[in-house]
SERO-326569 format. One record per atom (N, C-alpha, C, O): x, y, z. Coordinates in steps of 0.05 Angstrom, whole numbers, padded with zeros to 5 digits, always signed. Each point is the difference from the previous one (the first is absolute). Layout:
% SERO-326569
XYZ...
END
This chain:
% SERO-326569
+00014-00027+00008-00006+00019-00009+00001+00037+00000+00009+00007+00022-00013+00009-00035+00020+00027-00003-00008+00017+00021-00024+00001+00005+00043+00016+00013-00012+00008+00019+00001+00035-00011+00011+00008-00020-00022+00003+00034+00001+00040+00006-00009+00007-00034+00009+00021-00011-00028-00042-00004-00009+00006-00020-00014+00016+00002-00011-00002+00021+00001+00026-00036-00028+00014+00002-00011+00003-00021-00025+00004-00002+00045-00005-00020-00018+00012-00028+00008-00026-00020+00022-00011+00004-00038+00003-00022+00010-00014-00021-00005+00014-00026-00020+00015-00002+00039-00019-00021-00005+00020-00023-00003-00031-00023+00014-00020+00000-00028+00026-00011-00012-00016-00020+00012+00013-00025-00002+00025-00001+00019-00041-00025-00005+00005-00020-00025+00001-00014-00019-00009+00011+00016+00020-00041-00019+00002-00013-00014-00032-00018-00012-00020+00007+00019+00028-00024-00003-00024-00036+00018-00023+00006+00024+00005-00002-00030-00026+00008+00006-00027+00001+00009+00001+00035+00024+00000+00003-00034+00001+00012+00001+00008+00024-00029-00009+00017-00006-00022+00010-00007+00044-00012-00030-00001+00012-00011+00010-00017-00025-00001+00004+00030+00014-00026-00024+00003-00034+00010-00021-00019+00024-00005-00004-00040-00005-00006+00010-00019-00029-00003+00013-00012-00023+00009+00000+00047+00004-00023+00012+00012-00017-00016-00018-00036-00009+00007-00021+00012-00023+00031+00005-00020-00034-00034+00004-00002-00009+00008-00022-00008-00014+00043-00027+00004-00004-00013+00024-00001-00023-00002-00008+00031+00025+00014-00002+00029+00007+00003+00008-00036-00016+00013-00012+00045-00026-00002+00007+00006-00025-00021-00013-00019-00005+00013-00020-00010-00037+00023-00002-00026-00009-00029+00024-00010-00001+00013-00022-00014-00012+00037-00023+00016+00000+00000+00027-00011-00014+00006-00019+00029+00010+00030+00006+00023-00015+00011+00001-00037+00000+00020-00015+00006-00040+00009+00002-00006-00023-00025-00005-00023-00004+00006-00024-00010-00024+00051-00029-00008-00017-00021+00019+00005-00023-00004-00009+00030+00027+00024-00020+00025+00003+00012+00014-00026-00017+00007-00016+00047+00000+00009+00012+00015-00021-00017-00020-00030-00012+00013-00017+00013-00042+00016-00014-00009-00028-00026+00014-00005-00007+00013-00019-00008-00020+00044-00030+00006+00000-00007+00029-00011-00018+00003-00016+00038+00023+00028+00001+00019-00003-00002+00007-00034-00019+00008-00013+00037-00013+00007+00015+00002-00036-00015-00019-00017+00004-00001-00024-00025-00017+00036-00015-00008-00017+00017-00033-00013-00006-00010-00022+00022-00001+00038+00016-00017-00013-00001-00026+00015+00000+00004+00024-00001-00032-00031-00002-00023+00011+00024-00012+00013+00018-00006-00016-00015+00001+00043+00015+00002+00020+00007-00033+00000-00017-00017+00004+00045+00012-00010+00010-00034+00002+00015-00001+00032+00009+00020+00011-00010-00041-00002+00021-00016+00027+00028+00011-00004+00013+00012+00017-00003-00018-00044+00033+00002-00004+00005+00026-00005+00022+00003-00009-00038+00022+00013+00012+00026-00006+00007+00011+00024+00011+00022+00002-00018-00038+00021+00021+00011+00027+00025-00009+00000+00017+00016+00008-00010-00037-00014+00019-00020-00003+00023+00013-00025+00022-00010+00000-00028+00028-00016+00011+00015-00018+00003+00033+00012+00022+00012-00004-00039-00001+00015-00006+00023+00007+00020-00001+00030+00014+00020+00004-00014-00036+00011+00022-00007+00032+00023+00011-00005+00009+00022+00006+00001-00042-00020+00036+00002-00002+00004+00024-00025+00024+00007-00002-00039+00004-00015+00014+00021-00010-00010+00029+00013+00007+00020-00012-00023-00018+00037-00005+00025+00020+00020-00001+00016+00013+00020+00006-00007-00046+00002+00020-00003+00019+00028+00011-00006+00013+00017+00013-00007-00031-00039+00030+00008-00009+00002+00028-00005+00019+00015+00003-00040-00011-00011+00008+00033-00013-00002+00021+00035+00008+00023-00003-00014-00029+00023+00000+00008+00028+00025-00009+00008+00016+00017+00007-00008-00040-00006+00026-00009+00011+00018+00018-00010+00016+00011+00015-00017-00005-00043+00024+00005-00011+00004+00026+00000+00020+00011-00009-00041+00001+00020+00001+00034+00008+00015+00003+00024+00018+00016+00002-00033-00040+00025+00020+00002+00018+00026-00013-00004+00014+00001+00020-00005-00009-00035+00034-00006-00003+00015+00021-00027+00019-00005-00015-00033+00023+00016+00009+00017-00023+00005-00002-00035+00011+00014-00018-00029-00045+00023+00016-00008-00028-00026+00004-00023-00003-00007-00024-00008+00019+00038-00032+00004-00018+00008+00018-00037+00022+00010-00003-00037-00010-00015+00001+00004-00025-00009+00023-00002+00007+00016-00017-00029-00012+00039-00022+00025-00004-00007+00013+00024+00004-00013+00020-00015+00036-00018+00002+00022+00014-00025-00019+00020-00021-00010-00009+00028+00009+00036-00012-00006+00020-00037+00006+00006-00018-00016+00008+00016+00043-00015-00030+00014-00014-00008-00018-00017-00023-00010+00000+00042+00005-00016-00016-00007-00028-00015-00034-00002-00019-00007-00014+00034-00010+00033-00001-00022+00013-00037-00012-00010-00008-00016-00017-00003+00032+00033-00025-00002+00007-00021-00008-00026-00013-00020-00001+00014+00038-00016-00009-00008-00030+00022-00010-00016-00009-00009-00021+00038+00007+00021+00014-00022-00025-00003-00030+00010+00010-00018-00013-00029+00011+00044-00005-00022+00002-00020-00012-00011-00006-00023+00004-00001+00034-00013-00038-00003-00010+00012-00001-00037-00008-00011-00020+00021+00020+00024+00011+00009-00038+00008-00017-00012-00005-00004-00023+00028-00019+00046+00014-00023+00002-00029-00026+00003-00003-00020-00015-00013+00029+00036-00018-00020-00002-00013+00002-00023+00008-00017-00015-00025+00030+00006-00020-00010-00026+00018-00012-00021-00008-00017-00015+00031+00026+00014+00015-00005-00035+00004-00032+00014-00014-00018-00010+00030+00011+00030+00000-00024+00005-00031-00022+00004+00006-00024-00005-00023+00027+00010-00020-00011-00008-00027+00002-00018-00023-00010+00002+00041+00033-00027-00011+00003-00019-00028+00012-00008-00015-00006-00019+00012+00026+00042-00031+00015+00006+00005+00031-00013+00017+00018+00003-00031-00019-00012-00002+00031-00018-00010+00020+00023-00022+00006+00007+00043-00001+00000-00013+00028+00020+00024+00021+00007+00021-00009+00010-00023+00037-00015+00023+00017+00005-00005+00022+00014+00015+00019-00002-00036-00018+00017-00001+00015+00017+00010-00004+00032-00016+00002+00019+00040-00006-00018+00016-00016+00020-00007+00022+00029+00000-00010+00023-00004+00035-00028-00006+00016+00018-00024-00005+00023+00001-00001+00024-00023-00001-00042-00022-00007+00006+00004-00035+00013-00010-00007+00022+00026-00010-00039+00000-00033+00010+00012+00013+00025-00017-00001+00018+00037+00013-00011+00015+00004+00029-00023-00001+00020-00009-00017+00016+00000+00052-00027-00027+00014+00028-00017-00021+00005-00008-00002+00023-00001-00019-00046-00023-00022+00008+00015-00014+00019-00011-00005+00022+00033-00002-00026+00005-00023+00012+00009+00006+00037+00001-00016+00019+00005+00044-00019-00001+00006+00020-00021-00001+00017-00003-00010+00023-00014+00024-00041-00024+00004+00020-00016-00026+00002-00017+00001+00017+00018-00020-00029-00011-00037+00010+00023-00007+00023-00002-00014+00020+00026+00027-00031+00016-00008+00026-00006+00002+00029+00001-00018+00016-00007+00044-00011-00006+00018+00017-00027-00005+00016-00008+00010+00021-00003-00030-00038-00033-00010+00013+00010-00033+00011-00016-00010+00016+00041-00006-00023+00003-00017+00014+00001-00001+00033+00000+00019+00017+00000-00043-00014+00007+00002+00030+00003-00031+00013-00012-00005+00020+00028-00018-00032+00003-00031+00005+00023-00004+00013+00023+00000-00009-00034-00005+00037+00024-00006+00025+00016-00025-00020-00008-00012-00019+00036+00011+00036+00011-00033+00002-00009-00009+00020-00010+00013+00019+00014-00047-00021-00012-00019+00017+00009+00004+00023+00024+00000+00006-00044+00004+00011+00001-00001+00034+00006+00029+00010+00002+00003+00025+00002+00021-00044+00000+00020+00007-00014+00019+00018+00012+00017+00014-00041-00021-00016-00025+00013+00020+00018-00011+00028+00014+00014+00015-00019-00042-00015+00002-00015+00017+00023+00015+00021-00004+00012+00021+00023-00015-00031+00031+00013+00016-00003+00025+00003+00013+00010+00019-00024+00004-00032+00001+00033+00005-00021-00003+00023+00007+00011+00021-00032-00023-00021-00021+00012+00028+00015-00016+00018+00000+00005+00024+00015-00026-00034+00010-00011+00029+00018+00015+00020+00002-00002+00025+00016+00024-00049+00023+00002+00016-00015+00036+00005+00014+00014+00014-00032-00006-00020-00014+00018+00017-00017-00012+00018-00002+00017+00018-00007-00030-00014-00012+00000+00018+00014-00008+00029-00010+00000+00023+00034-00005-00031+00028-00013+00022+00001+00028+00007+00006+00001+00024-00011+00025-00036+00008+00021+00009+00027+00015-00022+00014+00020+00004-00015-00037-00024+00030+00018-00013-00016+00021-00023-00021-00006-00012+00036+00029+00011-00007+00013-00014+00011-00008-00039+00024-00008-00001-00036+00010-00022+00003-00010-00013+00005+00021-00025-00014+00021-00001+00036-00026-00018+00005+00023-00015+00002-00007-00032-00004-00023-00004+00008+00033-00011+00008-00010-00024+00021+00025-00017-00002+00024+00000+00019-00042-00012+00021+00021-00010+00003-00023-00030+00007-00023-00002-00015+00045-00017-00002-00004-00026+00013+00009-00031-00010+00017-00014+00030-00030+00008+00000+00020-00028-00019+00001-00018-00021-00014+00000+00027+00033-00017-00030+00006-00023-00010+00024+00003+00009+00017+00015-00036-00013-00035+00000+00024+00007-00028+00001+00017-00015-00019+00004+00013+00041+00003-00029+00006+00028-00025-00009-00013-00013-00018+00012+00004+00030-00041-00026-00006-00016-00002-00032-00007-00021-00009-00011+00037-00006+00017+00000-00035-00001-00001-00010+00027-00019-00016+00005+00039+00023+00019+00006-00016+00023-00030+00007+00010-00019-00014+00001+00022+00040+00005-00019+00007+00030-00024-00013-00004-00008-00015+00018-00006+00018-00043-00027-00015-00004-00003-00023+00001-00020-00007+00013+00035-00013-00024+00000-00034+00004+00003-00003+00034-00017-00015+00009+00028+00022+00005+00011+00002+00023-00026+00006+00018-00009-00017+00016-00003+00042-00020-00017+00014+00012-00034-00015-00007-00022+00001+00011+00034-00015-00035-00040-00011-00006+00007-00029-00001-00011-00015-00016+00034+00007+00037-00006-00028+00003-00007+00001+00036+00000+00020+00015-00008-00056-00005-00007+00006+00023+00018-00002+00021-00009-00005+00022+00031+00008-00026+00027+00009+00016-00011+00032+00017-00002+00005+00024-00002+00012-00046+00008+00027+00001-00006+00008+00027+00018+00012+00013-00047-00018+00003+00001+00013+00033+00019-00008+00013-00001+00008+00023+00025-00027-00029+00023-00007+00018+00023+00012-00001+00021-00006+00013-00026+00029-00034+00027+00000-00009-00003+00036+00005-00014+00017-00011+00033-00015+00032+00015+00033+00015+00004+00019-00024-00012+00021-00004+00034-00033-00013+00013+00023-00021+00006-00013-00020+00003-00024+00003+00000+00034-00027+00011-00011-00024+00019+00024-00007-00004+00024+00006+00022-00033-00018+00021+00018-00010+00014-00016-00030+00014-00020-00003-00026+00042-00015+00008-00014-00026+00014+00021-00007-00005+00024+00003+00037-00042-00020+00025+00013-00018-00010+00025-00010+00012+00020+00006-00035-00018-00024-00003+00025-00014-00006+00025+00016+00003+00022-00010-00011-00026+00034-00014+00013+00019+00025+00020+00007+00003+00022-00010+00016-00036+00030+00019+00011+00016+00027-00001-00016+00021+00004+00012-00024-00011-00046+00024+00009-00017+00025-00025+00001+00018+00001-00016-00020-00018+00032+00027-00022+00009-00017-00027+00002-00022-00004+00009+00039-00013-00021-00010-00028-00004+00015-00027+00017+00025+00000+00004-00040-00018+00003+00023-00020+00005+00016-00007-00015-00010+00000-00022+00036-00010+00020+00004-00008+00032+00013+00030+00010+00010-00006+00021-00005+00028-00024+00008+00027+00015-00017-00001+00029-00024+00003+00006+00046-00010+00006-00007+00012+00035-00019+00024+00010-00013+00003+00021+00015+00011-00040-00016+00029-00003-00031-00009+00002-00015+00013+00014+00007-00031-00025-00036-00004-00005-00002-00008+00033-00019+00009+00013+00039-00027-00002-00008-00013+00018-00006+00018+00028-00020+00001+00015+00051+00014-00015+00001+00025+00022-00021+00018-00009+00002+00015+00020-00016-00007-00031-00026+00013-00008-00013-00016+00015+00003+00007+00024-00015-00026-00026-00024-00016+00022+00003+00007+00025-00016+00007+00017+00055-00012-00017-00006-00002+00034+00009+00030+00007+00007+00003+00024-00007+00011-00036+00000+00026+00017-00028+00014+00007-00006+00015+00018-00009-00026-00040-00033+00011-00010-00013-00017+00035-00016+00011+00016+00023-00031-00014-00016-00024+00012+00021+00014+00034-00010+00002+00023+00030+00003-00030+00012-00002+00030+00012-00020+00009+00001-00004+00024+00011-00015-00043+00005-00027+00007+00028-00010+00003+00011+00012-00019+00004-00023+00028+00034-00017-00003-00003-00020-00023-00018-00014-00009+00040+00019+00006+00012-00030-00024-00013-00022+00018-00017-00016-00007+00028+00018+00032+00002-00030+00004-00035-00006+00014-00007-00021+00013-00006+00036-00017-00027+00003+00008-00018-00021-00023-00021-00013+00006+00035+00015-00030-00019-00005-00025+00012-00024-00010+00021-00009+00009-00037-00003-00033+00010-00028-00010-00019+00006-00029-00024+00004-00002+00044-00004-00020-00008-00001-00027-00011-00038-00012+00012-00021+00001-00033+00025-00008-00007-00031-00014-00004+00010-00025-00017+00017-00005+00038-00031-00020-00006+00010-00036+00019-00027-00015+00020-00015+00003-00036+00020-00017+00010-00025-00026+00025+00006-00011+00013-00020-00007+00000+00049+00004+00024+00004-00012+00018+00005+00005+00004+00023+00008+00016-00043-00009+00027+00004+00023+00016+00020-00010+00010+00015+00016-00007-00012-00037+00020+00032-00009-00023+00029+00009+00009+00021+00010-00036-00027-00015-00013+00036+00011-00001-00008+00030+00013+00011+00017-00035-00036-00010-00011+00008+00027+00018-00015+00030-00004+00006+00024+00020-00024-00032+00021-00011+00011+00022+00024+00010+00002+00012+00021+00012-00013-00044+00021+00023+00000+00004+00028+00006+00019+00014+00005-00061-00012-00008-00002+00032-00001+00000-00006+00038+00018+00013+00011-00031-00026+00003-00002-00009+00027+00023+00003+00013+00004+00017+00017+00017-00042-00028+00029+00005+00012+00013+00033+00002+00008+00008+00021-00009+00010-00048+00007+00021-00004-00007+00017+00031+00016+00009+00016-00043-00009-00013-00009+00010+00028-00004-00005+00014-00020+00006+00014+00042-00027-00010+00006-00019+00029-00022-00014+00014+00004-00010+00023-00030+00009-00037-00021-00025-00004+00005-00023+00003+00016-00008-00017-00027-00014+00039-00017-00025-00011-00018-00008-00025-00021+00009-00008+00038-00030-00003-00022-00001-00022-00008-00035+00003+00006-00017+00017-00022+00017-00044-00019-00018-00004+00004-00016-00016-00021-00013+00001+00036+00002-00018-00004-00005-00030-00017-00026-00006+00006-00024+00006-00036+00037-00022-00023-00014-00007+00006-00016-00025-00001+00013-00022+00007-00041+00021+00003-00011-00021-00010-00020+00004+00006-00016+00018-00032+00011-00042-00013-00024-00004-00002-00018-00023-00015-00019-00003+00035+00031-00014+00005-00020-00026+00029-00001+00007+00015+00004-00019-00004-00009+00043+00024-00012+00013+00030+00010-00026+00018-00015-00008-00023+00042+00004+00022+00004-00020+00030-00001+00013+00001+00003+00025+00022-00007-00041+00020+00005+00014+00006+00028+00006-00011+00020-00009+00032-00022+00028+00014+00027+00007+00026+00009-00014+00021-00003+00013-00019+00016-00044+00024-00001-00007+00009+00032+00002+00020+00007-00013-00033+00010+00028+00007+00021+00014+00018+00011+00022+00003+00024+00004+00007-00040+00007+00020-00009+00030-00014+00023+00017+00015+00014+00012-00042-00008-00010-00019+00014+00018-00017-00030+00016-00017-00016-00006+00038+00023+00036-00020-00015+00017-00013+00011+00021+00008+00013+00020-00034-00024-00028-00027+00011+00023+00005-00002+00025+00024-00008+00000-00029+00009+00017-00004-00004+00026-00020-00030+00006+00007-00018+00016-00033+00018-00033-00012-00026+00000-00012-00001-00036-00003+00016-00018-00001-00043+00022-00019-00002-00027-00019-00025+00004+00002-00022+00011-00025+00038-00026-00032-00015+00003+00001-00010-00028+00017+00006-00016-00038-00024+00011-00009-00019-00024-00029+00013-00004-00007+00006-00023-00011-00003+00046-00028+00009+00004+00004+00021+00020+00018+00001+00017-00036+00014-00020-00006+00022+00024-00004-00004+00021+00014+00010+00017-00037-00031-00008-00004-00015+00019+00025-00008+00024-00005-00001+00025+00029-00003-00037+00016-00006+00015+00011+00027+00020+00016-00002+00019-00030+00029-00030+00010+00017+00021-00011+00000+00023+00010+00008+00021-00033-00019-00024-00008-00002+00034+00017-00024+00017-00007-00013+00020+00027+00012-00032+00023-00018+00029+00017+00017-00010+00021-00013-00003-00017+00041-00005+00024+00012+00006-00015+00028+00013+00011+00022-00001-00035-00023+00012-00012+00027+00009-00026-00014+00014-00018+00014+00011
END
């Protein structure tokens, strides 16, 4: 059991929010709005394409300006699936509109968040992304009543794994680093970020991914229910 912990920080996507399901629903919403037939294989094409564009931007190997990625991804996507639609700005707007309406949780997220809340812990979310997409999906979900505050990278101008985004929350909530623990699925963002801020960490690894980053979390779990054994 962890002692002296007063608050829990969760990552959002792929930790408590099911990003893949949200993305699927957003694509279906987009296709419905533009009057095109949706196929389940489209997400398998869009997902890696979108991921690579953003990852290249993060690693500074991008071939296109970051601000152009949202529209450019749909230009590439529609060409790959042989769909005639060239209003990429509108496609991006509709995708974001549909994405913001989703609120799918990961397995056992509700049970664990409520359990921690009932135990007296303060619950926070720190997530990279933009406010118009991240905040509605969290606030429209069943766990919204248990969350005290959400810190979103766009809002504060800094992203995980920079320790500054964690320190903003600590200062705002008058917490010490040893009083909180971070739970997230990303070693390079969540766990490394927590380490940078001297915060204990739990790596949520439901798919048994290999740790190739030489980043060592304090704890590792496969199921969010395992949190009950720690707190």
